[in-house]
C-alpha positions as a Markdown table, in Angstrom:
| # | Residue | x | y | z |
|---|---|---|---|---|
| 1 | Met | 1.6 | -19.1 | 27.3 |
| 2 | Ala | 4.1 | -17.4 | 25.1 |
| 3 | Arg | 6.0 | -18.5 | 22.1 |
| 4 | Leu | 9.7 | -17.9 | 22.8 |
| 5 | Leu | 12.9 | -17.9 | 20.6 |
| 6 | Val | 16.1 | -19.0 | 22.6 |
| 7 | Val | 19.4 | -18.4 | 20.9 |
| 8 | Asp | 22.7 | -19.8 | 22.3 |
| 9 | Asp | 25.6 | -21.6 | 20.6 |
| 10 | Glu | 25.9 | -24.0 | 23.5 |
| 11 | Ala | 23.3 | -26.9 | 23.4 |
| 12 | Asn | 23.5 | -27.3 | 27.2 |
| 13 | Met | 22.6 | -23.8 | 27.8 |
| 14 | Arg | 19.8 | -24.0 | 25.5 |
| 15 | Arg | 18.5 | -27.0 | 27.3 |
| 16 | Val | 18.9 | -25.4 | 30.6 |
| 17 | Leu | 16.7 | -22.5 | 29.4 |
| 18 | Val | 14.1 | -24.7 | 27.8 |
| 19 | Ser | 13.8 | -26.6 | 31.0 |
| 20 | Ile | 13.3 | -23.4 | 33.1 |
| 21 | Leu | 10.8 | -21.7 | 30.8 |
| 22 | Ala | 9.0 | -24.9 | 30.4 |
| 23 | Val | 7.7 | -24.6 | 34.0 |
| 24 | Asp | 5.5 | -21.8 | 32.9 |
| 25 | Gly | 4.2 | -23.7 | 29.8 |
| 26 | His | 6.0 | -21.5 | 27.3 |
| 27 | Glu | 6.5 | -23.1 | 23.7 |
| 28 | Val | 10.3 | -22.6 | 23.2 |
| 29 | Val | 12.1 | -22.6 | 19.8 |
| 30 | Glu | 15.8 | -23.1 | 19.7 |
| 31 | Ala | 18.5 | -21.5 | 17.6 |
| 32 | Glu | 22.2 | -22.3 | 17.7 |
| 33 | Gly | 23.4 | -19.0 | 16.2 |
| 34 | Val | 22.6 | -15.5 | 15.0 |
| 35 | Arg | 21.8 | -16.5 | 11.4 |
| 36 | Thr | 19.6 | -19.6 | 12.3 |
| 37 | Ala | 17.7 | -17.2 | 14.8 |
| 38 | Gln | 17.4 | -14.4 | 11.9 |
| 39 | Arg | 15.8 | -16.9 | 9.6 |
| 40 | Ala | 13.5 | -18.4 | 12.3 |
| 41 | Phe | 12.3 | -14.8 | 13.4 |
| 42 | Ala | 11.7 | -13.8 | 10.0 |
| 43 | Gly | 9.5 | -16.7 | 9.1 |
| 44 | Ser | 7.4 | -17.1 | 12.4 |
| 45 | Gln | 5.7 | -15.0 | 15.0 |
| 46 | Phe | 7.2 | -14.9 | 18.6 |
| 47 | Asp | 6.5 | -13.1 | 21.8 |
| 48 | Leu | 10.0 | -12.8 | 23.0 |
| 49 | Val | 13.7 | -13.5 | 22.0 |
| 50 | Leu | 16.0 | -14.5 | 24.7 |
| 51 | Thr | 19.7 | -14.4 | 23.3 |
| 52 | Asp | 23.2 | -14.8 | 24.4 |
| 53 | Gln | 25.6 | -12.1 | 23.6 |
| 54 | Arg | 28.8 | -13.8 | 22.4 |
| 55 | Met | 28.3 | -16.6 | 19.8 |
| 56 | Ala | 30.3 | -18.3 | 17.2 |
| 57 | Asp | 28.7 | -16.5 | 14.2 |
| 58 | Gly | 27.9 | -13.0 | 15.7 |
| 59 | Asp | 26.7 | -11.3 | 18.7 |
| 60 | Gly | 23.3 | -10.8 | 20.6 |
| 61 | Leu | 23.3 | -7.1 | 19.7 |
| 62 | Thr | 23.3 | -7.8 | 16.0 |
| 63 | Leu | 20.5 | -10.1 | 16.4 |
| 64 | Leu | 18.6 | -7.4 | 18.6 |
| 65 | Ser | 19.1 | -4.9 | 15.7 |
| 66 | Ser | 17.9 | -7.3 | 13.1 |
| 67 | Cys | 14.8 | -8.3 | 15.2 |
| 68 | Arg | 13.8 | -4.8 | 15.6 |
| 69 | Glu | 14.0 | -4.1 | 12.0 |
| 70 | Val | 11.6 | -6.9 | 11.4 |
| 71 | Asp | 9.2 | -6.5 | 14.4 |
| 72 | Ser | 9.9 | -3.8 | 16.8 |
| 73 | Ser | 6.9 | -4.9 | 19.1 |
| 74 | Val | 8.8 | -8.2 | 20.2 |
| 75 | Pro | 11.0 | -7.6 | 23.3 |
| 76 | Val | 14.6 | -9.1 | 23.1 |
| 77 | Val | 16.4 | -10.0 | 26.3 |
| 78 | Val | 20.3 | -10.1 | 26.1 |
| 79 | Met | 22.3 | -12.7 | 28.4 |
| 80 | Thr | 26.0 | -12.8 | 28.8 |
| 81 | Ala | 28.8 | -14.1 | 30.8 |
| 82 | Phe | 30.8 | -10.9 | 30.0 |
| 83 | Ala | 28.6 | -8.3 | 31.6 |
| 84 | Thr | 29.6 | -4.7 | 31.7 |
| 85 | Val | 28.0 | -1.6 | 32.4 |
| 86 | Glu | 29.1 | -0.3 | 28.7 |
| 87 | Leu | 27.4 | -3.5 | 27.1 |
| 88 | Ala | 24.2 | -3.2 | 29.2 |
| 89 | Val | 24.0 | 0.4 | 28.1 |
| 90 | Asp | 24.5 | -0.5 | 24.5 |
| 91 | Ala | 21.8 | -3.1 | 24.7 |
| 92 | Met | 19.3 | -0.7 | 26.1 |
| 93 | Lys | 20.2 | 1.9 | 23.6 |
| 94 | Leu | 19.4 | -0.5 | 20.8 |
| 95 | Gly | 16.0 | -1.3 | 22.3 |
| 96 | Ala | 16.6 | -4.5 | 24.5 |
| 97 | Phe | 13.8 | -5.2 | 27.0 |
| 98 | Asp | 16.3 | -6.3 | 29.6 |
| 99 | Phe | 20.0 | -7.6 | 30.2 |
| 100 | Val | 20.7 | -10.7 | 32.1 |
| 101 | Pro | 24.3 | -11.4 | 33.5 |
| 102 | Lys | 25.4 | -15.0 | 33.5 |
| 103 | Pro | 25.3 | -17.2 | 35.9 |
| 104 | Phe | 21.6 | -16.3 | 36.4 |
| 105 | Val | 19.1 | -17.3 | 38.9 |
| 106 | Pro | 16.2 | -19.5 | 37.2 |
| 107 | Glu | 13.6 | -17.4 | 39.0 |
| 108 | Ala | 15.1 | -14.2 | 37.9 |
| 109 | Val | 15.0 | -15.4 | 34.3 |
| 110 | Arg | 11.3 | -16.6 | 34.8 |
| 111 | Ala | 10.4 | -13.2 | 36.0 |
| 112 | Val | 11.9 | -11.2 | 33.2 |
| 113 | Val | 10.2 | -13.4 | 30.7 |
| 114 | Arg | 6.7 | -13.0 | 32.3 |
| 115 | Arg | 7.2 | -9.2 | 32.3 |
| 116 | Ala | 8.3 | -9.0 | 28.7 |
| 117 | Cys | 5.5 | -11.2 | 27.5 |
| 118 | Glu | 2.9 | -9.2 | 29.5 |
| 119 | Arg | 4.1 | -6.1 | 27.6 |
| 120 | Thr | 3.9 | -8.0 | 24.4 |
| 121 | Glu | 0.4 | -9.0 | 25.0 |
| 122 | Leu | -0.6 | -5.5 | 25.9 |
| 123 | Leu | 0.9 | -4.1 | 22.9 |
| 124 | Arg | -1.0 | -6.6 | 20.6 |
| 125 | Glu | -4.0 | -6.1 | 22.5 |
| 126 | Asn | -3.9 | -2.3 | 21.8 |
| 127 | Glu | -3.4 | -3.1 | 18.3 |
| 128 | Arg | -6.5 | -5.4 | 18.2 |
| 129 | Leu | -8.5 | -2.7 | 19.8 |
| 130 | Arg | -7.3 | -0.1 | 17.2 |
| 131 | Gly | -8.3 | -2.6 | 14.5 |
| 132 | Gln | -11.7 | -3.1 | 15.9 |
| 133 | Val | -12.2 | 0.8 | 15.9 |
| 134 | Arg | -11.1 | 1.0 | 12.3 |
| 135 | Arg | -13.4 | -1.8 | 11.2 |
| 136 | Leu | -16.3 | 0.0 | 12.9 |
| 137 | Ala | -15.6 | 3.1 | 10.8 |
| 138 | Gln | -17.2 | 2.3 | 7.4 |
| 139 | Pro | -14.7 | 3.4 | 4.6 |
| 140 | Thr | -15.9 | 6.6 | 3.1 |
| 141 | Gly | -15.0 | 5.6 | -0.4 |
| 142 | Leu | -17.1 | 2.6 | -0.3 |
| 143 | Leu | -20.4 | 4.3 | 0.7 |
| 144 | Gly | -23.6 | 3.7 | -1.6 |
| 145 | Gly | -26.4 | 1.4 | -1.8 |
| 146 | Ser | -26.0 | 0.5 | -5.6 |
| 147 | Arg | -26.0 | -3.0 | -6.8 |
| 148 | Ala | -22.5 | -2.8 | -7.9 |
| 149 | Met | -21.2 | -1.5 | -4.6 |
| 150 | Gly | -23.3 | -4.2 | -3.0 |
| 151 | Ala | -21.6 | -6.7 | -5.0 |
| 152 | Ile | -18.1 | -5.4 | -4.2 |
| 153 | His | -18.8 | -5.4 | -0.4 |
| 154 | Glu | -20.2 | -9.2 | -0.8 |
| 155 | Leu | -17.0 | -10.1 | -2.4 |
| 156 | Ile | -14.9 | -8.2 | 0.0 |
| 157 | Gly | -16.6 | -10.2 | 2.9 |
| 158 | Arg | -15.8 | -13.6 | 1.1 |
| 159 | Val | -12.0 | -12.9 | 0.2 |
| 160 | Ala | -10.8 | -10.9 | 3.1 |
| 161 | Pro | -10.6 | -14.0 | 5.5 |
| 162 | Thr | -8.3 | -15.7 | 3.1 |
| 163 | Asn | -4.8 | -15.1 | 2.1 |
| 164 | Ala | -5.6 | -14.9 | -1.7 |
| 165 | Thr | -4.0 | -12.1 | -3.9 |
| 166 | Val | -6.3 | -9.7 | -5.0 |
| 167 | Leu | -6.3 | -7.8 | -8.3 |
| 168 | Ile | -8.3 | -4.3 | -8.2 |
| 169 | His | -9.1 | -3.0 | -11.5 |
| 170 | Gly | -10.7 | 0.5 | -12.1 |
| 171 | Glu | -10.4 | 3.9 | -13.5 |
| 172 | Thr | -8.5 | 6.5 | -11.7 |
| 173 | Gly | -10.2 | 8.0 | -8.8 |
| 174 | Thr | -12.6 | 5.2 | -8.3 |
| 175 | Gly | -11.4 | 4.1 | -4.8 |
| 176 | Lys | -9.1 | 1.1 | -5.6 |
| 177 | Glu | -7.1 | 1.9 | -2.4 |
| 178 | Leu | -10.0 | 2.1 | -0.4 |
| 179 | Val | -11.2 | -1.4 | -1.4 |
| 180 | Ala | -7.8 | -2.7 | -0.6 |
| 181 | Arg | -7.9 | -1.3 | 2.9 |
| 182 | Ala | -11.4 | -2.7 | 3.3 |
| 183 | Ile | -10.0 | -6.1 | 2.4 |
| 184 | His | -7.2 | -5.6 | 4.9 |
| 185 | Glu | -9.5 | -4.3 | 7.8 |
| 186 | Ala | -11.8 | -7.1 | 7.6 |
| 187 | Ser | -9.1 | -9.8 | 7.5 |
| 188 | Pro | -7.3 | -11.6 | 10.4 |
| 189 | Arg | -4.4 | -9.3 | 9.5 |
| 190 | Ala | -6.0 | -6.1 | 10.5 |
| 191 | Ser | -4.0 | -5.6 | 13.5 |
| 192 | Arg | -0.9 | -5.8 | 11.5 |
| 193 | Pro | 0.4 | -3.1 | 9.0 |
| 194 | Phe | -1.3 | -1.9 | 5.7 |
| 195 | Val | 1.5 | -0.6 | 3.6 |
| 196 | Ala | 0.8 | 1.1 | 0.3 |
| 197 | Val | 3.2 | 2.0 | -2.4 |
| 198 | Asn | 2.6 | 3.6 | -5.8 |
| 199 | Cys | 4.6 | 1.8 | -8.4 |
| 200 | Ala | 4.5 | 4.6 | -10.9 |
| 201 | Gly | 6.0 | 7.1 | -8.4 |
| 202 | Phe | 9.7 | 5.7 | -8.7 |
| 203 | Thr | 12.4 | 5.1 | -11.2 |
| 204 | Glu | 13.1 | 1.3 | -11.6 |
| 205 | Thr | 16.2 | 1.6 | -9.2 |
| 206 | Leu | 14.4 | 3.5 | -6.5 |
| 207 | Leu | 11.3 | 1.2 | -6.8 |
| 208 | Glu | 13.5 | -2.0 | -6.2 |
| 209 | Ser | 14.9 | -0.4 | -3.1 |
| 210 | Glu | 11.6 | 0.9 | -1.9 |
| 211 | Leu | 10.0 | -2.8 | -2.5 |
| 212 | Phe | 12.8 | -5.0 | -1.1 |
| 213 | Gly | 15.1 | -2.6 | 0.8 |
| 214 | His | 18.7 | -2.2 | 0.5 |
| 215 | Glu | 22.1 | -2.8 | 2.4 |
| 216 | Arg | 24.5 | -0.1 | 3.5 |
| 217 | Gly | 26.6 | 0.7 | 0.5 |
| 218 | Ala | 24.4 | -0.8 | -2.0 |
| 219 | Phe | 24.5 | 2.4 | -4.2 |
| 220 | Thr | 25.4 | 5.7 | -3.8 |
| 221 | Gly | 23.6 | 7.3 | -1.0 |
| 222 | Ala | 22.9 | 4.3 | 0.8 |
| 223 | Asp | 24.8 | 5.3 | 4.1 |
| 224 | Arg | 22.7 | 2.7 | 6.1 |
| 225 | Ala | 20.6 | -0.3 | 5.7 |
| 226 | Arg | 17.0 | 0.0 | 5.0 |
| 227 | Gln | 14.0 | -2.4 | 5.0 |
| 228 | Gly | 11.6 | -2.4 | 1.9 |
| 229 | Val | 7.9 | -2.2 | 2.1 |
| 230 | Phe | 7.8 | -6.1 | 2.0 |
| 231 | Glu | 9.6 | -6.4 | 5.2 |
| 232 | Ala | 7.4 | -3.4 | 6.7 |
| 233 | Ala | 4.3 | -5.3 | 5.7 |
| 234 | His | 5.4 | -8.4 | 7.4 |
| 235 | Arg | 2.3 | -10.3 | 8.6 |
| 236 | Gly | 0.2 | -7.6 | 7.1 |
| 237 | Ser | -0.8 | -6.4 | 3.9 |
| 238 | Leu | 1.0 | -4.8 | 0.9 |
| 239 | Phe | -1.0 | -2.7 | -1.6 |
| 240 | Leu | 1.0 | -2.1 | -4.7 |
| 241 | Asp | -0.9 | 0.6 | -6.7 |
| 242 | Glu | -0.4 | 1.2 | -10.5 |
| 243 | Ala | 1.1 | -2.3 | -10.7 |
| 244 | Gly | 1.0 | -2.1 | -14.5 |
| 245 | Glu | 3.7 | 0.5 | -14.3 |
| 246 | Met | 6.2 | -1.9 | -12.9 |
| 247 | Pro | 9.2 | -2.8 | -15.1 |
| 248 | Leu | 9.7 | -6.3 | -16.4 |
| 249 | Pro | 13.0 | -6.8 | -14.2 |
| 250 | Leu | 11.1 | -5.9 | -11.2 |
| 251 | Gln | 8.0 | -8.2 | -12.3 |
| 252 | Ala | 10.3 | -11.2 | -12.1 |
| 253 | Lys | 11.5 | -10.3 | -8.7 |
| 254 | Leu | 7.7 | -9.8 | -7.4 |
| 255 | Leu | 7.0 | -13.3 | -8.8 |
| 256 | Arg | 9.7 | -14.8 | -6.8 |
| 257 | Val | 8.3 | -13.3 | -3.5 |
| 258 | Leu | 4.8 | -14.5 | -4.6 |
| 259 | Met | 6.2 | -18.0 | -5.3 |
| 260 | Asn | 8.5 | -18.5 | -2.1 |
| 261 | Gly | 7.9 | -15.7 | 0.3 |
| 262 | Glu | 11.5 | -14.5 | 0.0 |
| 263 | Val | 12.8 | -11.1 | -0.6 |
| 264 | Val | 16.5 | -10.0 | -1.3 |
| 265 | Arg | 17.7 | -6.5 | -0.3 |
| 266 | Val | 19.5 | -4.6 | -3.0 |
| 267 | Gly | 23.1 | -5.3 | -2.4 |
| 268 | Ala | 22.5 | -8.5 | -0.4 |
| 269 | Thr | 22.6 | -12.2 | -1.1 |
| 270 | Ala | 20.8 | -13.8 | 1.7 |
| 271 | Pro | 16.9 | -13.9 | 1.3 |
| 272 | Arg | 14.7 | -12.9 | 4.1 |
| 273 | Leu | 11.3 | -14.6 | 4.6 |
| 274 | Val | 8.2 | -12.4 | 4.7 |
| 275 | Asp | 4.6 | -13.1 | 5.2 |
| 276 | Val | 2.6 | -10.6 | 3.3 |
| 277 | Arg | -0.9 | -10.5 | 1.9 |
| 278 | Ile | -0.7 | -8.9 | -1.7 |
| 279 | Val | -3.2 | -6.7 | -3.0 |
| 280 | Val | -2.7 | -4.9 | -6.4 |
| 281 | Ala | -4.4 | -2.1 | -8.3 |
| 282 | Thr | -4.2 | -0.8 | -11.9 |
| 283 | Asn | -6.3 | 1.1 | -14.2 |
| 284 | Arg | -4.6 | -0.6 | -17.4 |
| 285 | Asp | -5.8 | -3.8 | -19.0 |
| 286 | Leu | -3.0 | -6.2 | -17.7 |
| 287 | Gln | -4.3 | -9.0 | -20.3 |
| 288 | Asp | -3.6 | -6.6 | -23.1 |
| 289 | Met | -0.2 | -5.7 | -21.6 |
| 290 | Val | 0.4 | -9.6 | -21.3 |
| 291 | Arg | -0.4 | -10.0 | -25.2 |
| 292 | Ser | 1.9 | -7.0 | -25.8 |
| 293 | Gly | 4.8 | -8.5 | -23.9 |
| 294 | Ser | 4.9 | -5.6 | -21.4 |
| 295 | Phe | 3.5 | -7.7 | -18.4 |
| 296 | Arg | 4.4 | -11.2 | -17.4 |
| 297 | Glu | 1.9 | -13.8 | -17.9 |
| 298 | Asp | 3.0 | -16.0 | -14.9 |
| 299 | Leu | 2.9 | -12.9 | -12.7 |
| 300 | Tyr | -0.7 | -11.9 | -14.0 |
| 301 | Tyr | -2.1 | -15.3 | -13.2 |
| 302 | Arg | -0.4 | -15.0 | -9.7 |
| 303 | Leu | -1.9 | -11.5 | -9.2 |
| 304 | Ala | -5.4 | -12.2 | -10.6 |
| 305 | Val | -6.3 | -14.9 | -8.2 |
| 306 | Val | -9.3 | -12.9 | -7.1 |
| 307 | Pro | -10.5 | -10.2 | -9.6 |
| 308 | Ile | -12.5 | -7.1 | -8.3 |
| 309 | Glu | -13.7 | -4.6 | -10.8 |
| 310 | Val | -14.4 | -1.0 | -9.3 |
| 311 | Pro | -17.2 | 0.6 | -11.3 |
| 312 | Ala | -16.8 | 4.2 | -12.6 |
| 313 | Leu | -18.9 | 6.8 | -10.7 |
| 314 | Arg | -21.0 | 7.3 | -13.9 |
| 315 | Glu | -21.9 | 3.6 | -13.9 |
| 316 | Arg | -23.5 | 4.0 | -10.2 |
| 317 | Arg | -25.3 | 7.3 | -10.3 |
| 318 | Glu | -27.5 | 6.4 | -7.6 |
| 319 | Asp | -24.4 | 6.7 | -5.2 |
| 320 | Ile | -23.7 | 10.3 | -6.1 |
| 321 | Pro | -26.0 | 12.0 | -3.5 |
| 322 | Val | -24.9 | 9.7 | -0.8 |
| 323 | Leu | -21.3 | 10.5 | -1.7 |
| 324 | Ala | -22.0 | 14.0 | -2.0 |
| 325 | Asp | -23.6 | 14.5 | 1.3 |
| 326 | His | -20.9 | 12.7 | 2.9 |
| 327 | Phe | -18.2 | 14.9 | 1.5 |
| 328 | Leu | -20.1 | 17.9 | 2.5 |
| 329 | Ala | -19.8 | 16.8 | 6.1 |
| 330 | Leu | -16.2 | 16.1 | 5.8 |
| 331 | Ala | -15.4 | 19.3 | 4.2 |
| 332 | Ala | -17.2 | 21.2 | 7.2 |
| 333 | Arg | -15.4 | 19.0 | 9.7 |
| 334 | Glu | -11.8 | 18.8 | 8.2 |
| 335 | Leu | -11.8 | 22.3 | 6.3 |
| 336 | Asn | -13.3 | 24.2 | 8.9 |
| 337 | Ala | -15.8 | 25.2 | 6.3 |
| 338 | Pro | -19.5 | 26.4 | 7.0 |
| 339 | Ala | -22.0 | 23.4 | 7.1 |
| 340 | Arg | -23.7 | 23.6 | 3.6 |
| 341 | Ser | -26.3 | 21.6 | 1.7 |
| 342 | Leu | -26.9 | 20.9 | -1.9 |
| 343 | Ser | -29.7 | 22.6 | -3.6 |
| 344 | Thr | -32.1 | 20.7 | -5.9 |
| 345 | Gly | -30.4 | 22.2 | -9.0 |
| 346 | Ala | -27.0 | 21.4 | -7.8 |
| 347 | Arg | -28.0 | 17.8 | -7.2 |
| 348 | Ala | -29.5 | 17.5 | -10.6 |
| 349 | Arg | -26.2 | 18.8 | -12.1 |
| 350 | Leu | -24.3 | 16.2 | -10.2 |
| 351 | Leu | -26.4 | 13.4 | -11.5 |
| 352 | Glu | -26.2 | 14.7 | -15.0 |
| 353 | Tyr | -22.3 | 15.1 | -15.0 |
| 354 | Gly | -20.0 | 12.2 | -16.3 |
| 355 | Phe | -17.3 | 12.5 | -13.6 |
| 356 | Pro | -14.2 | 11.6 | -15.7 |
| 357 | Gly | -12.1 | 11.8 | -12.4 |
| 358 | Asn | -14.9 | 9.7 | -10.5 |
| 359 | Val | -15.4 | 9.8 | -6.7 |
| 360 | Arg | -12.0 | 11.6 | -6.4 |
| 361 | Glu | -13.4 | 14.4 | -8.6 |
| 362 | Leu | -16.5 | 14.6 | -6.6 |
| 363 | Arg | -14.8 | 15.0 | -3.4 |
| 364 | Asn | -12.7 | 17.7 | -4.9 |
| 365 | Leu | -15.8 | 19.5 | -6.3 |
| 366 | Ile | -17.7 | 19.4 | -3.1 |
| 367 | Glu | -14.8 | 20.6 | -1.1 |
| 368 | Arg | -14.1 | 23.6 | -3.4 |
| 369 | Ala | -17.9 | 24.4 | -3.6 |
| 370 | Ser | -17.9 | 24.2 | 0.4 |
| 371 | Ile | -15.2 | 27.0 | 0.4 |
| 372 | Leu | -16.4 | 29.2 | -2.2 |
| 373 | Ala | -20.1 | 29.2 | -2.2 |
| 374 | Arg | -21.7 | 32.3 | -0.9 |
| 375 | Gly | -25.0 | 31.1 | 0.5 |
| 376 | Ser | -25.9 | 28.3 | 2.8 |
| 377 | Ala | -26.8 | 26.0 | 0.2 |
| 378 | Ile | -24.4 | 25.0 | -2.7 |
| 379 | Glu | -26.2 | 26.1 | -6.1 |
| 380 | Ala | -25.5 | 24.6 | -9.6 |
| 381 | Asp | -23.5 | 27.5 | -10.6 |
| 382 | Asp | -21.1 | 27.0 | -7.5 |
| 383 | Leu | -20.0 | 23.6 | -9.2 |
| 384 | Pro | -17.2 | 24.1 | -11.6 |
| 385 | Leu | -17.9 | 21.2 | -14.0 |
| 386 | Gly | -16.1 | 20.7 | -17.1 |
| 387 | Gly | -17.8 | 20.2 | -20.3 |
| 388 | Gly | -15.9 | 17.1 | -21.2 |
| 389 | Gly | -17.9 | 15.3 | -18.3 |
| 390 | Arg | -21.4 | 16.2 | -19.3 |
| 391 | Ser | -23.9 | 13.4 | -20.0 |
| 392 | Ala | -25.1 | 12.5 | -23.5 |
| 393 | Ser | -27.6 | 15.5 | -23.5 |
| 394 | Gly | -26.2 | 18.7 | -24.2 |
| 395 | Asp | -22.7 | 19.7 | -25.4 |
| 396 | Gly | -20.7 | 17.0 | -23.9 |
| 397 | Pro | -19.3 | 13.7 | -25.4 |
| 398 | Gly | -22.8 | 12.8 | -26.5 |
| 399 | Ala | -22.9 | 15.8 | -28.7 |
| 400 | Phe | -19.6 | 14.9 | -30.2 |
| 401 | Val | -20.7 | 11.2 | -30.8 |
| 402 | Glu | -23.8 | 12.5 | -32.6 |
| 403 | Ser | -21.8 | 14.7 | -35.0 |
| 404 | Leu | -19.8 | 12.0 | -36.3 |
| 405 | Pro | -21.0 | 9.9 | -39.3 |
| 406 | Glu | -22.8 | 6.5 | -38.8 |
| 407 | Thr | -19.8 | 4.6 | -40.2 |
| 408 | Val | -16.4 | 5.4 | -38.4 |
| 409 | Asp | -13.1 | 3.8 | -38.1 |
| 410 | Leu | -13.3 | 3.5 | -34.2 |
| 411 | Asp | -9.6 | 2.8 | -33.6 |
| 412 | Ala | -8.5 | 5.7 | -35.7 |
| 413 | Thr | -11.2 | 8.0 | -34.3 |
| 414 | Met | -10.3 | 7.0 | -30.6 |
| 415 | Thr | -6.6 | 7.7 | -31.4 |
| 416 | Leu | -7.2 | 11.1 | -32.8 |
| 417 | Val | -9.3 | 12.0 | -29.7 |
| 418 | Glu | -6.6 | 10.7 | -27.4 |
| 419 | Arg | -4.0 | 12.7 | -29.5 |
| 420 | His | -6.0 | 15.9 | -29.1 |
| 421 | Leu | -6.5 | 15.3 | -25.3 |
| 422 | Val | -2.7 | 14.7 | -24.9 |
| 423 | Leu | -1.7 | 17.7 | -26.8 |
| 424 | Arg | -4.1 | 20.0 | -25.0 |
| 425 | Ala | -3.0 | 18.8 | -21.6 |
| 426 | Leu | 0.6 | 19.5 | -22.5 |
| 427 | Ala | -0.2 | 23.0 | -23.8 |
| 428 | Ser | -2.3 | 24.0 | -20.6 |
| 429 | Ala | 0.5 | 22.6 | -18.5 |
| 430 | Arg | 3.0 | 24.7 | -20.6 |
| 431 | Gly | 5.1 | 21.5 | -21.4 |
| 432 | Val | 5.3 | 20.2 | -17.9 |
| 433 | Gln | 4.6 | 16.6 | -18.4 |
| 434 | Ala | 4.0 | 15.7 | -14.6 |
| 435 | Glu | 1.2 | 18.4 | -14.6 |
| 436 | Ala | -0.2 | 17.3 | -17.9 |
| 437 | Ala | -0.3 | 13.6 | -16.6 |
| 438 | Arg | -2.1 | 14.9 | -13.5 |
| 439 | Arg | -4.6 | 16.8 | -15.7 |
| 440 | Leu | -5.2 | 13.6 | -17.7 |
| 441 | Gly | -5.5 | 11.4 | -14.5 |
| 442 | Ile | -2.7 | 9.2 | -15.5 |
| 443 | Ser | 0.7 | 8.5 | -14.3 |
| 444 | Arg | 3.8 | 10.3 | -15.5 |
| 445 | Ser | 5.3 | 7.1 | -17.1 |
| 446 | Leu | 1.9 | 6.3 | -18.9 |
| 447 | Leu | 2.0 | 9.8 | -20.4 |
| 448 | Ala | 5.7 | 9.1 | -21.7 |
| 449 | Tyr | 4.3 | 5.8 | -23.2 |
| 450 | Lys | 1.3 | 7.5 | -24.7 |
| 451 | Leu | 3.6 | 10.2 | -26.2 |
| 452 | Lys | 5.7 | 7.5 | -27.9 |
| 453 | Ala | 2.6 | 5.4 | -29.2 |
| 454 | Leu | 1.1 | 8.7 | -30.5 |
| 455 | Gly | 4.2 | 9.7 | -32.2 |
| 456 | Leu | 4.6 | 12.9 | -30.3 |
| 457 | Ser | 8.1 | 14.1 | -29.2 |
| 458 | Ala | 8.6 | 14.2 | -25.4 |
| 459 | Glu | 10.7 | 17.5 | -26.2 |
| 460 | Ala | 8.1 | 19.1 | -28.5 |
| 461 | Val | 6.8 | 21.1 | -25.8 |
| 462 | Ser | 8.5 | 23.8 | -23.7 |
| 463 | Pro | 7.2 | 26.5 | -21.4 |
| 464 | Gly | 5.6 | 29.1 | -23.6 |
| 465 | Ala | 6.0 | 27.2 | -27.0 |
| 466 | Asp | 3.4 | 25.8 | -29.2 |
| 467 | Val | 2.8 | 22.0 | -29.1 |
| 468 | Lys | 4.3 | 20.3 | -32.1 |
| 469 | Glu | 4.1 | 16.7 | -33.1 |
| 470 | Ser | 7.3 | 14.5 | -34.0 |
């Protein structure tokens, strides 16, 4: 039987409805008004909402709208003793499942509830089937039989059934989001939403609105209320990528959500309950950021309940051939490119390459070669590999290291190398910092941080100008 939320400010009417619905064995939760119903709906799962229209603290259409914002799959039936054609039309336009005038016939109410609950069950069964299909499809970025990937698969299997917060760490392009999706798909929340947001892609103000939502008029341009990603991910999973880029004020608000499950929209005062499983990812060392004061220690320990380290591709080279063959098949199917294979020389060259861009770079290389290669097989010369990623043999980093004296100042050397790489990226991007950040495989905000740390002026590069240090 179903779980129902019955909303009416008259206690006698609620008791009548409870007795009518109990005939079919439904579990009924009562609410005496709109605000009580909103809190109950946000904090628990229901199969149907049955609400009166006129109540002391609001109306049924307001509750209908708020319920659909939280979970549009739950049908809402509106009842009223003041039935009009206009009111019925308004209710249907807002997404009401049905409209019941008072006084009502008990059998009619039971019939409406049965139909609505059957619809809910069909929708949820559809979602469950979709989740099963998704789980049968192996995540592409998690292919590989290396010991490192085997350990990650084993850890995913152990953590997925729980609600534990997971912290995924790894270099850019290693597939951290795919690990997060694999956790979600293997969890009891698989039929619910998986929502991803890149914390480095927004200013502080916009990120707050993106995370927590806002009310109408909260700021210039907020012409309507909007739910944030926490509400959108209710009963599902929320993936916060590049969490290390989150400003300190927002870290405090995230900590509040983790502690009590409440979000407050920008411009609002009343909290909303959310049930969300949090998975975060970063390519930065959050413990170093804690020591430097740029990341909250209490938030770090809330996030790092289960840490997962995703290895760089160069640390699991035995997976490169499997991934390359997979991306070849994807390229042929998705890009309408000719089906190609990798020559022995091309495979050897891939195995020698350092892959600073990790799996993402491998996929890019394979896609480009699939399009531009002239023969049926991709040759070594068809792979545009940069010198910076070569192995220790040859003219890559290994040769650079061998050229250094046996005694070096490691910190100073690394700072010097980083400075030259940043300056080169800015110069090749003609001063466009967003493009320079992309070429370095870091976020725009991280590049700004590095410019300041390295003593480089953010305005030092303009299109066509030489790079200058501050």
